[in-house]
N, C-alpha and C positions, 0 to 999 in steps of 0.2 A: 771365304777364300776360294776363289775358282779352281778348277781341277784343269789342268794344261793338257787334256788327251780327250778325244772323243769314243775311243775303244780301247778297252783294256783286258788282257787276257790273263787268266791266273792259272799255270799248269801247276797241277798239284792243289788238292783243295782240302788242306788239315786246318789247325789251328790258326796260322797266319793268316794264311788265303780269305779264308772265311771270316775271319775280323776285318780282314781289309775290305771285303765286300759290304759287310754291315758298316763299315766306318764310312766307305763310299756314301752310301745310300742317307746316312745320318746327315752327310755334307750337301746331300741335294744333287749328288751328280746326275746328270741328265743324258749322258751317254750310256754305250752298251758294254757290259762286263761279260766278257765268256769265259768258260771254264773248262778243265779237262784234269782228270784223276786215272791214273792207270786202271785200278780197281774198279771192275762193275759195281761192285756192292756199293763202293764212296760215292761214283757217278750217281747212283740210283737213290741214294740218302741225301746228296745235295739237291737233286731235282724233286725230291720230296719236302725239302726244307726253303724251295725257292732260292737257294743258293746259286748266284749269278742269273744273268737273263736268258742266258743259253749254256748247257751244259753238253760238249761234243762227246763224242766216243772216238776223238783222237785227236792229238797235240797238235795235229797239221791243220786240221779244220778250225782249231780253237783259236791259232795266231794268225790265221790268214786276215789282212786289212787292218790289225791292230796296231794303235799308236803306243803303245805300252805293252811289254810281254814281262812277265815276272815268273821266275821260276822259284817255286815253292816247294820243291821237292828236296829229300836228303841231299848233302853236299855229294855223297858218293856216286848220286846217280845225275848230277848237273851236266858233265861231260856228253852223257849218253844222249839226254833230252835236247840239248844244244845241238848236237849231230843231226838229229830227227828233224827239228824244225828250224834249222839255218836257212836251208833254201827257199822258205815260205813266208820270210820274214820281210815286211814291206820295206822297202827303201824309205829310209829317214826315220825309222822307228827307234824305241829305245827299247834296249833288252837290259832286265836287271835281274838279281836274286834276291833272296832273305836268307842265305846261309849264315851261320856262325863261323865259319872259317873263309878266308879270303883266298889266300896265295894258291891253294890248290884249286879252288872253285876257278879263278882266273886263268891258271896253267891249263885246267880242263875245258874251260868253255870258250875261250879268245881266239882259239886257232881256227873255229868254226864262223866266225862273225862275217858276214858278207860286208864286201863294201857298201859304205853309206848307211849303215846301221851302228848305233851307238850303244856299247855295252857299257852302264854303269852299275858296279856292284853296290849293293846295300846291306845293311844288317840291323834290323829292328830290334832293339834290345828288350824286349818284352815277351813274355809267354808264360803258359802256366804248366803244369804236370799233365794236363789233359791233351789230347790229340784227337783230330778227326774232322770233319766237318760239322758237327753239331757241337763243337767245342769253343767256335768263335762268338765273339760279341764285340760291339761297336766300339768301346771304350779302352779296348786292349792297349792300344796307343798313346792316349791321353798323357802327355806330360812326360813319356819315356821318349829316349835318346833312340833316333835313327842314325846309324854311322854310314855315312857315303863314303865309299872308297873310289874316287874316280880313276887311278891308275892311269892318266892321260886322256881321259875320256873329254869329248868335246864340251865346251864350258857352258853354252846354251842348254845342251841336252842335259848336264848336270843340275843345272839351276832349275829346269821345268821339273825335274825328278825330286829336289828337294820343295818345291811349291806343293807337288803332290803329296809328300808325307807330313808338310805342314797341315794339308786339307784334312788329313787323317787323325791331326791331334798329335803328333808327335814333334819333338824337337829333333834338330839335325844338327850334326858335326863331320866335319869331313876329316879323313885321317889315311895315312899311308898304309900301305897293305902290311908288311912286317909287324908295323907298331899295332894294329888291328889285333893280329892274331895273338900277341902278347897280351895285350890287355885284356882281351876275352879268355885267354887261358887263365890269367888270373882272377877275373871276376865271376867268371861262369864255368869254365870248363873243368878246372881243379875243384870247385866247390862241389859240383856235380859228382864228379868221381869219389871225393871224399864221403859225400852221401851215400852212393851206390856200395863203398866200401865199409861202412858203419854199418847199414842193414846187411850186408852180407855176413860181418863179423856176428851180430846179434842171431842170424840165421845158422851160423856156424858152431854157437858156442851152445853145446849140449848141455850144460849144466843151469841154462835159464831155457825154459820151455817155450814153443812159441805161444801157449797160451798167457804165460808170464808176460812176454814182449810186448803183445797187445793188449793185454788187459792193463798193464802198469805203464804204459809207453807216456813219458812226461813230454812237457812240451817241444823240447831240445830234439828228443828221438823220433817226435811226430812231424818236426819239420823236414828230418833228415828223408822220412819215407814218403813225404810230399814230393820231394825233390827226386827221390828214385824212382818214384811211379813214372818219370818221364818216358817219353817215346824211344826205345831200345836201338832201333834202327838207325834214329837220327843221331844219337849218341855214340853208338859204335862209330860211325862216319866220322863223327866231329875229332874222335880220339885219332882215329887212323891218318886222318886228313891233317891235323895241327899236331903232329908228334913232336917238332922241333921246340915249339913255344910251351907244349904242356910238359913234356921231358924237362926241358928247363925250371918252368916253376915247380914241377914236382920235386924236384932235388932241392930246391930252396925250403919247399914245406918241410921235407924230410929232416933238414938241419934245424929247422925252428923246433919241429917235433921232438929232436934229439935233446935240444936244450931246456926243452920243457920237461922229458923226462929226467932229466939230470936233476934239475931243480926240485922236483917233486922227492927223487930218491935221496938227494941230500938236506930236504927240508929247508930250502931256499926261499921262505916265504915272499922276502921283498922282491925277489926277480919276478915271482909269480904276479904279485900286485903290481908291479910296474908294467906288465907286460899285459895284465888284463886292462888296466887303466887306459893304455894306449888304444887297445882295441874297441873298448867302451866308446872313445870320442870317435871311431870312424863309424860306428853304427850312427852316434849323433849326426855326424855330418850328413850320413843318407837320409836322417829323417829331416834334417834342417833344409836339404836340397829337394824333398819332396819327392823323393823316391820309394819312400815308405811311410807308414805312421806308425805311432806309438799306442795308437787306440786298441784297446782290448781285441784280441785275435786279430792282431793287425791290421783292422778295418776290413778284413776279407768277407765279405758279403756273397753271396751268389750274384753275380753280375747278369745284367739283363742286356738282350741285343736293342 
């Protein structure tokens, strides 16, 4: 599949941006990929890895003449970056982002978009607990969903961006802004919050030593620690910028937790069995949809570029 851009600029060079670059190379992209990261250390690492055709020391230089500019920075930084680069965006180019919250990003970025520049927000539903320029790999987006949130954007620009993500291996689905933030609160944000909380509880429970937590960790707790190892800056910004949806789903989760607590206290085994049967079916649905595997260790191996 051809990639409908000649020059792509990646602003922020962490897991998502580095995986985008390697996926572009795998797809045979013949254009130029430029990059920028705020940290000098990150820029140096990216250059050492050969990440991007050219890594610039300023975001302004990186976006000049780009046909597609993708903001790959934490959602709390999107507005400031958009303000900085907006005057230097080429007329007709597409500006996008990969943030996992959309309402706050659109509110922060949209006021700065120049006339003739198309802003098409996206959210690739793919990731790992690792971060940084050396964490990316070409297959990260394969058969994963990239949510497109056009929010009134130009149709041709939106279709070109969908073609771009298809070329990187992703499936695409369009979604309305508020619904996106609610869906992601359910499938991503609250699960991360629960993981952080469970690992925090283990850390605070002084009757179980740190050595015991590490030595005797069963698969469930190990998965919690894997999720809880995710980038703290990114997740801090996610919860602060998706407050409404997060608090709504967190309230629902609390109600469910109280119901389970009551069933355990009263010895209601039938309720517990029925509840666990329903949740098990959801897991089977995820496997059947190709979004995970029931292979040993969930099929997780060290991915190669």
